[in-house]
N, C-alpha and C positions, 0 to 999 in steps of 0.2 A: 493303482493305477487311477483310481476314481476319485480320489483326495487329490490329482495333480491334475486332472480336465477341472474339476470344481474348483480348484485355485484358479487357473488361466479362465475359465468362464467369468469369475470374479472380476478377475485383474487382468484382463486382455489386452485394456490399453496400453497398459504399462508392459506388458510381456512383446506386444505388437511395436512398440518404440524403442524395445532393443537393438533389434537389428537396424533402424534408422539411424539411433544413438551411435551403436559401433560404426555405421559408414562415416558419419559426422567425425568419430575420433580418427578414422583412418586418412580421412580428407584434410584436416586441422594438423595433424601431425605433419602430413607431406608436406603442405604451406609452410608450416613453422620451418619444419629441416629445411627446404630450398630456401629460403630469406636469411637461414641464418649461413648459408653459403655465402651471401654478398652482403648481408650487411649484418653491422654497420662498417662503412669503411674504417673510420677508427676506433680505437679500442675503447668499450663504453662501460663502467665499473671500477674496482678498486682494486688494484695490482697488488699482488699476485695473488688475491685471496680469490677474489669473485670478479666477472664480468665475461665478456664477449665481444671479438672482434670478426667479423666474417670470414671464413673460410679462405675464399680466393683473394680480400685484399689483406689479409694477414702473411699468407704467403706470396705476396706479390711478388716479390723477386724471386723465388724458385719458380714461380708458375712463367713469368716472363720470361727468363731463360730456357725454359721448357719450348715454349710456345716461339722463341728467337731460334734455336737450333732446329727447330720443325722448318720455318720459316726459311734462313739462310742454307739450311743443308738440301732441303727435298722440292721447296715451292717458289724461291727466287733464286736465278741467274741474273746479277745485277750487271755483268759484261754485255749479256744480250739485250737486256733493257738500255743499257745506255747505247748500245750499235744501233737500236733502230731511232736514235736522233738524228736526222738529217742536218748537215751544216748547213747546206743553202735555204734551207727552207724555213730553220733557226734564226739567220741570218735575216732573210724576210721579216719574222715576226718582230724582230727586235731591231728594225732598221734606224728608223725615226729617232726612240729612246737613244739607240748606240752613235747616232750622229750628234746628237744633242750631248751626250756625255761625253764625247771625246771632245767636242769642241770646249766645254768649261773645263776640261782637263787639261788639255793642251796649254790653255791660256794662263789656268792657275801655275801649271807647274811653270811655265816660262815666267810668270810672274813673281815668283816665290825664289826661284833660283838666279834667274839674271834680268831685273827688273829694268836694268838699263838697256840692256842691247832689247828686250822686247818693247819697253816706250819708243827708242830709238826708229823702229822701224814705222814705216807709213801702214795705215790700216789697210789697204789693200796687200800689202806683202804679209802681214798677219793672218788674214783670211788665205792667203794661199799656203802657208804652212799650215794651216787648219785644213784644209781640203787636202792637202796632200795625205795629212794622217787618217782622215776620214775615207780617203780613196782604199788605204791598206787595212783599213779594220774589218773588211769581211773575209779575208786572208786571216788576221790575227785571230778573229773567230774561232774559224775552222781549225788552225795549228792547235790551239788551246785545248777545242775539244778533244784533236787528236790525243795529245798529252796527258789529259784526265782519262781516257780509254786505256793507252798502254799502261797508265799507273793506277790503275782505280783502285787495286787492292791497297795501296801506299796512301792515297788520301782519301779514303771513304773508309770508314771502319762500320758497316751497317749494323754487325751484330750487337757494338755498343748502343747505337744512337735508338735501337730498338729496343733493347732492356733499358735502357735510361727512359726513354718516354713511357713505356707500359708501367714500368716501377714507381716514376713520379707521378704519375697521375693514375691512381689506383680506379677511379671512376671509368677510365676508357679499358682498363684492363677485365673488370666487371662487365663493361659493355661487350666487350670482344667475347666472352664467354656465355654470358647470358642471350645476347643475340640469338648467337648461333646454335644455342640450346633451350629457347624457349620451349618448342614440342616436346621437347621430353621431360621437361620441367611439368609440363601442366599433364602430361602422362603419367606422369609420379603420383601426383596429386588426385586425378580419376583411378589410379589404381587402390589407391586409397579407400575412396567409396565401394568400389567393386568387392573388393577382398574384405575389408569392413563389414561390408551387410552381410556377407557368408558366414563369418566367422559369428557375425551378432545372432544369427540364426541358432547355431551352434549353443552359443553363449545363452541364450533364453531357454534351450531345453534343458541344460546343463543346471540352471538356476531353477527352473520346475522340478527339477528329478532331486537336487541336493539341498537347497536353501543356504547353502554353506555361502556366507559374506566373503569371504574370497576369491567365490568364483569371478564375479565382474569385475573386482582390479585386476586379478592376474591375468582372465581373459583381454583387458583393454592394452597393459600390457603387454602381454603375447602379439597382440594387432597391431598396435604401434611398431613392436620390435620385427615383426616377420614382415608386414608390408611394406616397411621403409627398406630393410635389405632387399625383398623379393625386387620392386619395383626399381632399384638402383642397378642390381642384377640383369634385368629384363630390358635396361637401354642397351647393355654394350654385349651381352650373349643371348644366341650364339652371334661369333663373330662373320660368317660365312653362314648362306642360307641352307638349312637344315630341313628336307622334305619329311612328313610323316603323314602318309596317305596325301588326301587332297591338301593339307595345309604347309604352308611353307614358313618355318620358325627364322627370325634371322633379329637381333637388337635394334631397337628402335634407331638409334644413333647412326648404325652401320648402313639401315634401308634410304636413309637420309642424305646421303652423300652429296651426291650430287646438288642438293639444296644448300646442305652446308657448304658446300665448296664454293657456290658462288656469292652468299652472306658473307662468307670469312672474306674473300677477294674483296669483294667491295669496302668492307671495313677496312682490311688494311692498306688499299688503294687510298681511300678517303681521309682517314685519320693518322695512320700510323706512316706509312711512305711515301709521302706526300711532298710534291715539289720544294717546298718551304722548309719542311723538315730536312731533307735531302740536304739542301744548299746551308742549311746552318747547319747540319755536321759537318758540312766540307769546311766551312767558315770559322767553325767556335770548336769544333771536335777534337780529338786529341791529334789528329792528324793534320791540324789545320795550318802548322806550320810545312808541312810536306807541299801543300796547295800552294801556299804561299810562295816558297821557293819555283816552284813549278812556273807560275805567274810572271815570277821575275825574269825567269829565265827565256819565256815565251816573248816578253816584252823586250828585253835586250836584243833577242834576236830580230825582232822588227825595229828596233830604234836604229841597229846598225844596216838593217836593209833599207830604211828611209835615209839615214846619213849617206850610205853608199861611199861615191866618190869623193865627196865633198869634207870625208872626216878630216882631213889633214887640217883645213880652215876650221872646221868647228871645234876641233881640240884647241888650235891658238885662239880663238877667240872665246870659247866657254869654259876651256881647260878638261882634261879628262876626266878630274873626280869630281868636279860639279857634272857631268856628263854624267857621271857613274849615281851621282845623287839625284838628279833628274830622272833618270831610268829608276831609280827605286820608288821616287815617289810616284810616279807614272803607275808602277807594278800596284801600288800599296791604293792609288785609287781607283785602279780598275777594279780588284778585290772590293772596294766600296759600294762599286757602283752594280755589281753582278745583281744583287735582291733587285735592284731597282728595275733594272734590266731585264731579267728571267720573268719578272712577275707580268711583264705586257709577254711572254713567250708561253706564260703556265698552261691554258688551255691546249694549246697545240702539245708542249709537254706530255702532257695527263692524256693526250690520245695516243700519241707517236710512244709511250715506254707501255700502255696497256697492262698496268701492271694487274690490275683484276682479273682479266683474261687468263693471264699467266697464272697466278695462284689457284684460280678456278679451273685450268687444265691440268693441273699438276696434283692438286689435291685430289682428283679424280683416279688419278693414276696410282695413288698409295695403296699399300697393300693394308687389310685390316689393321693387323697389329699398329702400323705408324699412323694411321687415320685414327684410331683410339685416343692415340697421347695428343690428341686435340682437346679432349675433353676428361679422359678420366684424371689425369693430376688434378683437377678439381675437385673430384669424389674422395680419391684415396687416401690422402694425407690424414682427413679427418673422419673419415668416412663411420666408424664405429663411434662417434661423437653423435652425429647425426641421427645414427639408428638408435641411441641410447637417449638421445633426447625425445625421440618418439615414442619409447617405451614409460619413459616417465609420465608425458603426459598422459598417453593413454590409460597407467594406472592409475591416476588423479581422475580422470573422468569416469573410469570404471569404480571407484570408492564413491563418489557421488550419485552415481546410478545406485549404488546398495542403499544410500540414504533414502532416495527417491521410493526405492522398492520397498525399505520398509518402514517408511513413515507415511 
């Protein structure tokens, strides 16, 4: 024992440094593990021998599917969302651009399909026809909105849209997981410091007693492995509060459910289920042909109502076939105008649909197991690799400590 104390007195700066270096090992291994979850977005290295791609972007398709299942099954009722849109308010929001669009569309359709008849009409008669069509536009908007609501699942595949967006934009998927788990990531890094320091004290004592060159690298590896494993477990477990005397234990991610729900809802509403994204899915998604058929049906009905009693005269002048062509052109033009028109109503639509609050409210109501699936898949797939990396880095730094102690 006297020899141990004498050695400590002679080399106390090195012994004192061991716990701090162990704490540094714990912190560095955690930071590396965290970054390896999210970076790089694309594979870097030589396939299939050596290289790495962030766990989240590498498994982006699977994680996007899991996130989308949670979103569509538990957090979003799109029928309720669309049902919040008031047709009269929507008409007011797009009134002026709608009138301009109908003016342009009516003149273009007539000039294209029956130029002689249109040009033979005096300007006053042309304006009268346009104003008649404009007068019927509010009803057209209401009917179209009612048809979309009644056939929502048929015209909008929100699951396809969400998976497509998150898979194609890996940076968005990473941001969705990283932003909602930032405190957990910081917690993992801090755990590395605390656990590493405590184990470093044990490491220093064992080195003083044994002087075995394997002690420091083995302990360094153990610090990296154990602290990575423990920190990840402490994020999720226990799922429900467990009281031990005056202390209440619960996984950090579970304790932050209200905060995570708010952040997640904001990101979903701001970057995933946006008005432009929903409209793009309606117009270009796999069910776009169904929307086109729906619009043709509504426009045809509106044309029938406008023509009304003078249909025999219109049919004789224009012809039944040409009238159907004009109706089809008007429907196509209406679809093409939708992005322009709804852009003017976007602030109202965002406010009315209130997606962020719906996601937040429903996420808070999830069971702990359902809620855990929001983040857990990001760890589960290659968790062992992250822990192993921590062990390898800890071993290497421990070996460097041996060289420092011996030389």
